N, C-alpha and C positions, 0 to 999 in steps of 0.2 A: 350520213346522220345529219339532221338539221341543226341550224344555228351554229354551224362551224365558224363562220366569219364573225359572228356576234361574240362568241366566246373569246376568240383571239383578240378582238378589239377591246373587250371588257378587260381581259388581263392586262393589255398594254396600258389601259387607263387607271388601274388600281394598284399596280405594282410600283415599288420604287426600285428602279432598274439599277442604278448605280448610286453611290453615296454622294449626296449633294456636297458642293464645296464648303458650305457654311458648317455643315455637320462634321465634315472631315477636319476643318480647322479646329472645331471645339473640341474634338476627341484628341487631337494632337496636343493641344494646349493643356488639356486636362491630364493626359498621360505625362507629359513633361513636368507639370507641377508635382505630380505624385513621385516620380523618380528624382526629382530635385530637392524635395522638401521632406519627404517621408523618412529618409535615413537619419536625417538630424533629429526629427521629432522622436523617432525610435530610440536613438542614442541618449537622448535626454532622460529616457526611461530604462537605460541600461540594457538596450537591445542593439547589438551592432551589426548593421548590414551595410552593404554598398548599393549603389545604383544598378550594379550588375546583377544583384540579388533580386531585383525586382523585374517581373516581366508581365506584359499584358496580352490577352488573346480576346478576340471577338467571340461572343456566344450569341445564341438566339437567332432570331429571323434574319439579321444582317449577315451572319456567318453562312446561313444556308441559302440566302438569296431569296427569301420568301416574305420580305417585309412589304406590307401594303400601306397605302396612304391612310392617315388618319388625323384628327385634329391636333393630337399631341404625338409627336415622333418618339418612339421608345427604342432605346439602344442599350444593349448589354455588352459591358467590357470587363472581363475578369481580371482582378489584380492578384497576382501569384507572387508570393514572398517566400524565398528559400530561407529556412532558419532551422535551428535545432529544437529538439523537443523542450529542453528547459526554458526556452524563450517564449513558448506559446502563450502561457499565462491566460488571462481572462478575455474571452473573445469579444465581449463588449468593449473593453478598453482598447483592444487591438482595432476595432472598427472606428473608435473615436480618434486614433492617431491618423487613420486614413482620412476621415472627415476633416481634421484639422490642417491637412496638407492641401486641401482644395477649397477650403472655405474663404472665399473672396466675395466682394460685393456684387459682382456680375452674375453669381450663381446662388441659388437657394440650396443649401446642402442639409440633407436629413438622414437619419440613421433608420433604415427599415429593418424588419426582422432578418431577411436573407441578404442584405446589401446595404451599401451607401449609396444615396441617390443625389445626383447633381442635376438640379432643374433649372431651366432657363425660360424667361418669360419675355414677350413683346407686348408693350403698352399695358403691362399688368396681367397678361394672360399666358399662362404656361403653354408653349409650343414644342418643348423638347425636354426630354429628361434622359440622362445616362445612367443607368444602374450599374454599380461596381461591386459585384459579389467578391469578397475578400478571402483568398485561400492561403493557407500555410502549406509549403511543400517541404517535406522532410524525406530526403531521398527520392523514392518513386511513389510516395504516399502523399495524398492531399487531404486537407481538412478545411472544411468551409466554416467560416465564422458566422455564427447564427446567434440572434438575440437583439432585442432592442436596448436602448441606453440603460433603462432602469428595470428591465424586466427580470423576473426571478427565473425565467425560462431561457436558458442559453446554453450552448454547446459548441464544441468543434466537432462538426459532422463529417465523417468518412466521405470522400467525394472522388470524382475522377472527370474533371472538366475536359481534359484533353480526349479521354475515351469517348464521352458524349459527343464531341464534335466529330471525332472520327467516324463514330456509328452513323450518325445523321448525314454527314457529308457523303459517306459511303452509299447511302440510300438515295439521296436526292441528287447529288452532282451526276450529270449525264442523263438524267431522266426528267426531261422537260414536262412531260404530261404530269407526272407526279408533283413536280414543283407548282404547276399551274392549279391542280386539284387542291393542294395545301392552301394556296392563296384564296381559292374560291371558298373553301371551309372556313377559313379565318374571317373573310368578308361576311359570310353567313353569320357568324358569331357576332360580329360587330354590329350588323343591322339588328339581330334580335335582342341584343343586350345593350343598346344604345342608351337607355334609361335606367341601367342597373345602378343601385345605390351603394352596393357593397362588392368589393373585388372578388370575394370569395364565392359569389353567386354566378360568376362568369366561368365558363369551362376554360381552363388554362391553356395557353397556346401550345406549351411543351407537350401537354397531354394529347391534344388534337394532332399535332404534328406527328408524334410517335405512333398514335392509332393509324394515322393516314399511311405512314410508312409500312405499317405491319399488314394493313388490310387493302392497300391500294389495288384496284383491278384495272390494269391498263386495257384500253379499248380502242379499236381503229376499224376503218372500213376501206373501201377502195380509194377513198380520197384523202386518206391520212388519219390523224388522230381524231376520235370521237369523244370529245370532252364532256358533253352532256351525258352520255351513257356511263363514261368513267366516274364522273362526280356522283351520279345516282347509285351505282353500284358500290362505290366506296362508302358513301354515307350510310347506305342500307346495311353494309357489313359492320360499320360502327355501331348502328342501332342494334344490331343483333347480338352485340357484345353485352348489352344490358341484362341484368337479372331483374325481372319485373314480378311484383306480387299484386294481385288484384282481388277484389271482392267478389262474391258470386254474381253481383250486378255488373261486373265489369269495371268498377271504379279502381283506379290505381292506388294502391296503398303505399308502395315504396317502389323505387327504381334505383339501381346502383350499377355502377360501371367502374373498373379499375384498369389502370394502365401504369405498370411499375416503369421506373427508369431502366434502360437496358444496361446500365453501368452502376458501380457503387454510387449511393448506398441503396439502390434498388427500391426506393420509396415509391408509393403509389403517387402519381401526379395529380390525382383527384382527391387526395386525403383532405385537404383543407376544405374543399368545396363540400365533401360528404360530412365532415365533422361540423361544419357551420349550421347546416339546417337540411332536414329531408326534403323540404320542398324545393330546394335548389336542384336536386338530382331529378325530381319528377318533372320540374319546368324544363331541364335539359332534355330529358327523354320526350316529353310531348312536343317541344320545338323541333327536335330532330326528326320525329315521326311526321309532323307536317311538312317538313322540307323534303323528306323521302316521297311522301304522297304527291307533293306538287311536281317534283322532278319526274316521277313515274307518269304523271298526266302529261307532262311536256314530251315525254317520249312517245306516248300513245296517240296524241292527237296529230291529225294530218296537217293541219296548217302551221307554218312557221311562226305566223303572227300569234296564234293561240298558244304556241309552245313558248314563245318569248314572254307572254303574259304570266304563264306558269313559273318560268324561271325567274322572272322579276320578283315574284312573291318570296323567293328564296334568297336571292342575291341583292335585292334593292333596286330602287327606281333608276339607278344609273345603267342598269343592264339594257342594251339597246333592243328594241322590239322591232322586227321587221314590219314593213307596211302591210296593211291588211289588204288582201287581193280579193277582187270581186268573184273570181272563179279560180281557186288555187289549182284545180285539176287542169283547166285549160292553159294556165300560166306554166304549169309544169310541163305540159306537152310542148308548149312553145319554146321553153328553155331546152328541152331534150332535142327538139328539132333545130334549134339554132347552134347547138354544139355538135350537131351530127355532120 
């Protein structure tokens, strides 16, 4: 399969292989602040816990080793507090206690609907944020604190952060080709939604990751993994999950895809995207359709150069294109002879 070398080079260029020292340091300082300050803040509000009642776990792409480079590094660290039912109270207040434990001048701290966010800036420009979803653990049950500070829409949502990690790590760990395909799909998303104005118009990373795990089509040839074919087949399988309604002239009226979490609360990962605007789903479908068509053309053309041009339409200008050869057929014969 063509472009084998180019796909491996591209993967090496776009992924964050290991946690950078600066990011690791910020995470450790942040976790230390939470464990050292949050018990006293909670005690001031008649909630008694100790540092040992607080644990943190990595979530998201860093946990699954599918993080790709971007202008703003995004990191998810779940904060889990063991507590009794009577202490749960208002989830919005509970999140404010977490915010207060990390609110220092070197960070910009804000309360989002699903988490508390600590943002870091370099010369006034955000370059990193760490999202801290906050869970209450009661025995073997977990509840996610949802709701913004003054929102009337808030709740303790049934959840299973450990179960989600176990599910996705079980799918991805040890499957290098799947990990690469997930990173390529995320890179496609970042390229196509670089100018998005609303977070809800962008297909969520968790939804794309679960779909990729569910629909991944491993591909290989006598030279090893064939990532171009695996990417095309996996993205085509995701495309086929859409339910599309068209007019008699072929115009798309609606397009919809669902992907529930594999653990509690089993919510649809595309719910917010669908609820925000019908046009977001139609754009998602059309963009994915074009990507599948371009990858199909990349497979069908004979020249590696032309194949690279098609792949670049999907994955962006950083994807390396082989040099154009005057006569691909004669060059191919020369290569076959030279290795004979």
